[in-house]
Each structure stands twice: as C-alpha cells, then as structure tokens.
C-alpha positions as CSV (number, residue, x, y, z in Angstrom):
1,M,127.5,22.1,98.7
2,R,128.5,24.7,96.2
3,S,128.3,23.8,92.5
4,P,131.6,23.4,90.5
5,R,130.5,26.5,88.6
6,S,130.3,28.5,91.8
7,R,133.8,27.3,92.9
8,V,135.3,28.2,89.5
9,T,133.6,31.6,89.6
10,R,135.1,32.2,93.1
11,L,138.5,31.1,92.0
12,L,138.4,33.4,89.0
13,S,137.4,36.3,91.2
14,L,140.3,35.5,93.5
15,F,142.8,35.4,90.7
16,S,141.3,38.7,89.4
17,A,141.7,40.3,92.8
18,V,145.3,39.1,93.1
19,A,146.1,40.5,89.7
20,L,144.4,43.8,90.5
21,I,146.3,44.1,93.8
22,A,149.6,43.4,92.0
23,G,148.8,46.1,89.4
24,L,147.8,48.7,92.0
25,T,150.8,48.0,94.1
26,A,153.1,48.9,91.3
27,C,153.0,52.7,91.0
28,S,153.7,54.1,87.6
29,S,156.2,56.9,87.3
30,S,153.3,59.3,86.5
31,E,151.9,58.7,89.9
32,E,155.1,59.7,91.7
33,T,154.1,63.3,91.8
34,D,152.9,65.9,94.3
35,G,149.4,65.7,92.9
36,L,146.3,63.9,94.1
37,L,145.8,60.2,93.6
38,I,142.3,59.0,92.8
39,Y,141.2,55.4,93.0
40,N,138.8,55.6,90.2
41,A,135.9,53.2,89.7
42,Q,133.9,55.7,87.6
43,H,134.0,55.6,83.8
44,E,137.6,56.6,82.9
45,S,136.5,59.0,80.2
46,L,134.2,61.0,82.6
47,T,136.9,61.1,85.3
48,K,139.5,62.3,82.8
49,E,137.1,65.2,81.8
50,W,136.7,66.1,85.5
51,I,140.5,66.0,86.1
52,D,141.3,68.1,83.1
53,A,138.8,70.8,84.0
54,F,139.9,70.8,87.7
55,T,143.6,71.0,86.8
56,E,143.0,73.8,84.3
57,E,141.2,75.8,86.9
58,T,143.4,75.1,90.0
59,G,146.7,74.0,88.6
60,I,146.6,71.0,90.9
61,K,147.9,67.8,89.3
62,V,145.8,64.6,89.5
63,T,146.6,61.0,88.7
64,Y,144.4,58.0,89.0
65,R,144.3,54.2,89.2
66,Q,141.5,52.6,87.3
67,G,139.4,49.7,88.6
68,G,136.0,48.4,89.5
69,D,133.8,49.5,92.4
70,T,134.2,46.3,94.4
71,E,137.8,45.7,93.6
72,L,139.0,49.2,94.5
73,G,136.7,49.3,97.6
74,N,138.3,46.1,98.8
75,Q,141.7,47.4,98.0
76,L,141.2,50.4,100.1
77,I,139.9,48.3,103.0
78,A,142.9,46.1,102.7
79,E,145.3,49.0,102.6
80,G,143.6,50.8,105.5
81,A,145.6,53.7,107.0
82,S,148.6,53.0,104.6
83,S,146.6,53.6,101.4
84,P,148.3,56.1,99.0
85,A,144.8,57.2,97.7
86,D,143.5,60.6,98.4
87,V,140.1,60.3,96.7
88,F,137.8,57.4,95.9
89,L,135.3,57.6,93.0
90,T,132.7,55.0,92.2
91,E,129.9,54.2,89.8
92,N,127.6,52.9,92.5
93,S,127.0,53.4,96.2
94,P,127.7,49.9,97.8
95,A,131.5,50.2,97.5
96,M,131.3,53.7,99.1
97,A,129.2,52.3,101.9
98,A,131.7,49.5,102.5
99,V,134.6,51.9,102.8
100,E,132.6,54.2,105.0
101,K,131.7,51.3,107.3
102,A,135.4,50.5,107.6
103,G,136.0,54.0,109.0
104,L,138.3,55.1,106.2
105,F,136.6,58.3,105.0
106,A,137.2,61.8,106.3
107,D,134.3,64.2,106.6
108,V,133.3,66.0,103.4
109,D,133.6,69.8,103.6
110,Q,130.3,71.6,104.3
111,A,130.8,73.7,101.1
112,T,130.6,70.5,99.1
113,I,127.7,69.1,101.1
114,D,125.7,72.3,100.6
115,Q,125.9,71.8,96.8
116,V,124.3,68.3,96.8
117,P,120.6,67.8,97.7
118,A,120.1,65.4,100.6
119,Q,118.6,62.6,98.5
120,Y,121.9,62.3,96.6
121,R,124.3,61.9,99.5
122,P,124.4,60.0,102.8
123,A,123.3,61.8,105.9
124,T,126.7,60.9,107.5
125,G,128.6,63.4,105.4
126,K,131.4,60.9,105.0
127,W,131.1,60.9,101.2
128,T,128.8,62.5,98.6
129,G,127.0,61.8,95.4
130,V,128.7,63.1,92.3
131,A,126.5,61.7,89.5
132,A,123.6,59.3,89.1
133,R,122.2,56.6,86.8
134,T,118.7,55.1,86.7
135,T,117.6,51.5,86.3
136,V,115.6,50.8,83.2
137,F,114.1,47.9,81.3
138,A,115.3,47.9,77.7
139,Y,112.9,46.1,75.4
140,N,112.8,45.0,71.8
141,T,110.0,47.0,70.1
142,T,109.4,44.2,67.6
143,K,108.6,41.7,70.3
144,L,106.9,43.8,73.0
145,T,104.3,46.6,73.0
146,E,104.1,49.1,75.9
147,A,101.0,47.3,77.1
148,Q,103.0,44.0,77.5
149,L,105.7,45.5,79.6
150,P,106.2,44.5,83.3
151,T,104.5,46.8,85.7
152,S,107.3,46.2,88.3
153,I,110.8,44.8,88.2
154,M,109.5,42.3,90.8
155,D,107.2,40.8,88.0
156,L,110.2,39.4,86.2
157,E,110.5,36.5,88.6
158,K,107.1,35.2,87.5
159,P,106.9,32.1,85.3
160,E,105.4,34.0,82.3
161,W,108.8,35.9,82.0
162,K,110.9,32.7,81.9
163,G,113.5,32.9,79.1
164,R,112.3,36.3,78.0
165,W,114.6,38.7,79.8
166,G,118.2,39.0,80.9
167,A,120.7,40.9,83.0
168,P,124.4,40.9,84.0
169,P,124.5,39.6,87.7
170,V,128.3,39.6,87.9
171,K,128.5,43.4,87.5
172,P,128.6,45.8,90.4
173,D,126.0,47.9,88.5
174,F,123.4,45.1,88.7
175,Q,124.4,44.2,92.3
176,A,123.7,47.8,93.3
177,I,120.1,47.3,91.9
178,V,119.8,44.2,94.0
179,A,121.1,46.0,97.0
180,A,118.3,48.6,96.6
181,M,115.8,45.8,96.2
182,L,117.0,44.3,99.4
183,Q,116.7,47.6,101.3
184,L,113.2,48.2,99.9
185,T,111.6,44.8,99.9
186,G,113.5,42.7,102.5
187,E,115.6,39.5,102.4
188,Q,112.7,37.1,101.7
189,A,111.3,38.9,98.7
190,T,114.8,39.6,97.3
191,S,115.8,35.9,97.7
192,Q,112.6,34.8,96.0
193,W,113.3,37.2,93.1
194,L,116.9,36.0,92.7
195,A,115.7,32.4,92.6
196,G,113.2,33.4,89.9
197,M,116.0,35.1,88.0
198,K,118.2,32.0,88.2
199,A,115.4,29.9,86.9
200,G,114.1,32.2,84.2
201,A,116.6,34.8,83.1
202,E,119.3,34.8,80.5
203,I,122.7,35.7,82.0
204,F,124.9,38.2,80.2
205,S,128.4,39.5,80.9
206,D,127.6,43.2,81.2
207,N,125.1,46.0,80.4
208,I,126.4,46.3,76.8
209,A,126.0,42.5,76.1
210,T,122.5,42.7,77.6
211,L,121.4,45.6,75.4
212,R,122.9,43.9,72.4
213,A,121.0,40.7,73.1
214,V,117.7,42.7,73.4
215,N,118.4,44.5,70.2
216,D,119.1,41.2,68.4
217,G,116.0,39.6,69.7
218,Q,117.8,37.0,71.8
219,V,115.6,38.2,74.7
220,E,112.6,40.5,74.7
221,G,114.0,42.7,77.4
222,G,116.8,43.4,79.9
223,V,117.6,45.2,83.1
224,I,120.4,47.8,82.6
225,Y,121.3,51.4,83.4
226,H,119.9,54.1,81.2
227,Y,123.1,55.6,79.8
228,Y,124.2,52.6,77.8
229,W,121.2,53.1,75.6
230,F,121.6,56.8,75.3
231,R,125.3,56.6,74.4
232,D,124.6,54.1,71.6
233,Q,121.6,56.2,70.4
234,A,123.9,59.2,70.1
235,E,126.3,57.2,67.9
236,A,125.6,54.5,65.4
237,K,122.7,52.8,67.2
238,E,124.4,49.5,66.6
239,I,123.0,47.8,69.7
240,S,119.9,49.8,70.4
241,N,118.2,50.5,67.0
242,N,115.4,47.9,67.7
243,T,114.9,48.9,71.3
244,A,113.2,51.4,73.6
245,L,113.4,52.1,77.4
246,H,110.7,51.4,79.9
247,Y,110.9,53.3,83.2
248,F,109.1,51.5,86.1
249,K,108.6,54.7,88.1
250,N,106.0,54.6,91.0
251,E,108.8,54.2,93.5
252,D,109.3,50.7,92.3
253,P,112.6,48.9,93.1
254,G,113.1,49.0,89.4
255,A,113.1,52.8,89.4
256,F,116.2,52.8,91.6
257,V,118.5,55.7,91.0
258,S,122.1,54.6,91.8
259,I,124.4,57.3,93.2
260,S,128.0,57.5,92.0
261,G,130.1,58.5,95.0
262,G,133.1,60.5,95.9
263,G,135.0,60.4,99.2
264,I,138.2,61.5,100.8
265,L,140.5,59.0,102.6
266,N,141.3,59.7,106.2
267,S,144.9,58.6,105.4
268,S,145.3,61.3,102.7
269,K,148.1,63.7,103.2
270,K,146.6,66.1,100.7
271,K,143.1,66.5,102.2
272,D,142.8,70.2,101.4
273,D,143.4,69.6,97.7
274,A,141.2,66.5,97.8
275,Q,138.4,68.6,99.3
276,K,138.9,71.1,96.5
277,F,138.5,68.3,94.0
278,L,135.2,67.1,95.5
279,T,133.9,70.7,95.7
280,F,134.8,71.2,92.1
281,I,133.2,68.1,90.6
282,T,130.0,68.8,92.6
283,G,130.1,72.5,91.6
284,K,128.6,74.1,88.5
285,A,131.6,73.5,86.3
286,G,132.0,69.8,87.3
287,Q,128.3,69.0,87.0
288,E,128.2,70.7,83.5
289,V,130.6,68.1,82.4
290,L,127.7,65.7,82.9
291,E,125.1,67.9,81.3
292,N,127.1,68.7,78.2
293,G,129.4,65.7,77.8
294,T,129.0,62.2,76.3
295,S,128.6,60.2,79.6
296,F,124.8,60.7,79.6
297,E,124.9,60.3,83.4
298,Y,122.8,62.6,85.6
299,P,124.1,65.7,87.4
300,V,123.1,65.6,91.0
301,A,124.4,68.9,92.4
302,S,124.5,72.7,92.0
303,D,121.1,72.8,90.2
304,V,122.7,71.7,87.0
305,P,120.0,70.1,84.7
306,A,120.4,66.8,83.0
307,N,121.4,66.3,79.3
308,K,118.3,67.3,77.3
309,A,118.0,63.8,75.9
310,L,117.3,62.3,79.4
311,V,114.1,62.1,81.3
312,P,114.6,64.6,84.2
313,L,115.6,63.1,87.5
314,D,112.5,64.5,89.2
315,Q,110.3,62.7,86.8
316,L,111.7,59.2,87.4
317,Q,109.6,58.7,90.6
318,A,112.5,56.8,92.2
319,P,112.2,55.1,95.5
320,A,113.9,56.6,98.6
321,V,117.1,54.6,99.3
322,N,119.7,55.3,102.0
323,P,123.0,54.9,100.0
324,S,125.0,54.3,103.2
325,D,122.9,51.2,103.9
326,L,123.3,49.4,100.6
327,D,124.8,46.1,101.8
328,S,127.1,44.7,99.1
329,Q,128.2,41.7,101.2
330,Q,124.7,40.5,101.9
331,V,123.8,40.9,98.2
332,T,126.9,38.8,97.3
333,D,125.8,36.2,99.8
334,L,122.2,36.1,98.5
335,M,123.3,36.0,94.9
336,T,125.8,33.2,95.5
337,K,123.1,31.2,97.4
338,A,120.8,31.7,94.4
339,G,123.6,30.4,92.1
340,L,124.0,33.6,90.2
341,L,127.6,34.2,91.3
C-alpha cells in the first residue's frame, strides 16, 4: 500500500500537470504569429539567447512556452498530431526519448546531424544533442578531504554515508542520472541504490537547495549538475564558497553526462524553419552562446570548446549511454517504489 506521503505527492503532481495543461492551452497573443513555436524545457535564459541570435541572423520569429522536461514531454504526447509546437528543447534526454518513442519526431536534417558527434545524439536521427551537463558530487571542504570522497556514486548507498549526503529526487535532472544508472548497472543494483538513498540521504527540493545545504554544512556532500556551482562561483559565491566539486570519472555512473535535446515535431507546419533553428543552435554561432555565455553548460557540436572555467568534456571520462534508451517511466516506477516520489 502506498504511504500517505506518496499519495499526496501524486495528487500534487496531478494538480501541477492540470495547471500546466491549462496554461499551455491558453496561447498568448505573442504566440499568434507566423514564427516558430518552441516547447522549451531548457533554461529560459539560454533559449532566449539562442532565439535572439537566430532571429537576428535569419529574420525568423520565434516564440516559446516554458515548462519542465517531463511536463512538456507529456503535453506533447497528449497533444499528438494536433500539437502547435514546432520544436521541443529539453535539459535532459529522458523526455526526448519518451516523445521519440511516441513517434512524434521528424527526422533531423543531415546538415545538423553532421555537426554533432555521435556520442552526443541518438543513432535514430530523430533528435539531437544541443548542450550537455555532467553529474558531480559537491562537497563541503571543511568537512571532507579529497581522500575521504566516495570513489563511485554507488558508494553513497553504504551505511557509512547515512545522513551525510543529499540530492533532489523530484527533479528531472536527478531522475536523468538515475536513468543512466539503470541503463549502466541494471534494475537490481539501481533499486538497491535507491533504497539506500531513501534510508540514508537528505532530500532537497532542487539542485540549488542541495548545493546550499552542502555549503552551509547541513550535509557533507550532494549530487548535482556541475553548472549550478560554476554559475554561483562566477557571481557572489553565496551558496558555493565552502565547497568544491568531485568528478567521479572512470566511466562511473556518477560521471554521467546528460544531453540536452532538440527535436522537430512531425506535426509542425514550419519544418523548414524548425530545421534551420536546430542547424543554427548546433552550429558554430549557436554553440558559442554556450562557450561565451553565462549558462556554463557544455557545447556538444561544431568543435566549439567549453567555457574555459570548465573541465573539458573529453577529460570527464563519462560512461557511454544511449540517450534514446533512458527510460523515464521505469525510473519513476522504481523511485516511487523506493518511497522517493
């Protein structure tokens, strides 16, 4: 029997989904244009930079609707062939994989595919990587030395880490990490790790809250994506001043690099312009927005290097993961069974 907390969480999720659908159904007047419509689950500031640069170069108008990976992915699946969206952008791969499995994506133009190395896009050609972020363990430098850090993310389920680390299980970011763990280690090992997390980890609302708790010494470490730390370091260091980042490397599940995706809807009536948008953001100008901007996410295409502050992608020693096989539904089921959702 599900716990009362689990039932409440599911009800809150349902209410949120209903509110989102209602909001998405009501088009603002700015969307009633001849331009492209993006369902945007990427960070709004980054997508705005891409849109502005694309429109300046091409003259093509672009509007967007903002939401989360899972919410907008489910919205597209519910809308099916009647969706008004032309392009779908996400922070992580599982939502892209879900929309792909529903048969809703058109093929990406070869010109775009040629700009993106194979490890940063699915072999199907139904969508492509547009940016990336890596999993890290942020730790409090007054509480842990480098010698005391976990060798693998899988170590965190062990009793000696009970009460010493935290993460945000409700966020699609973290669920993408679990999806990679599932693909790399299998259901039994992932379920065991989630059970250990339930028993021993502190639960936070998001990556920022996790990093803040590490910085304040509430926990010794936390599993987050790298760019939250780098963004704060580039500003006032309010939530990262007492912390450093540990990269698991060695093809560990904790070295997972999550691919942000871009795809074109089969139902789009503006496929040519949509293809141009994907080609642009994976091209040199679009990827330089990542290199030179404030997102601190990784470029993945057109041989554009990462921001100089970041560890280069080819030094992360990330595990090989097929982004089209990241199973968000199975992850949700396993995390619900473990009592984390």
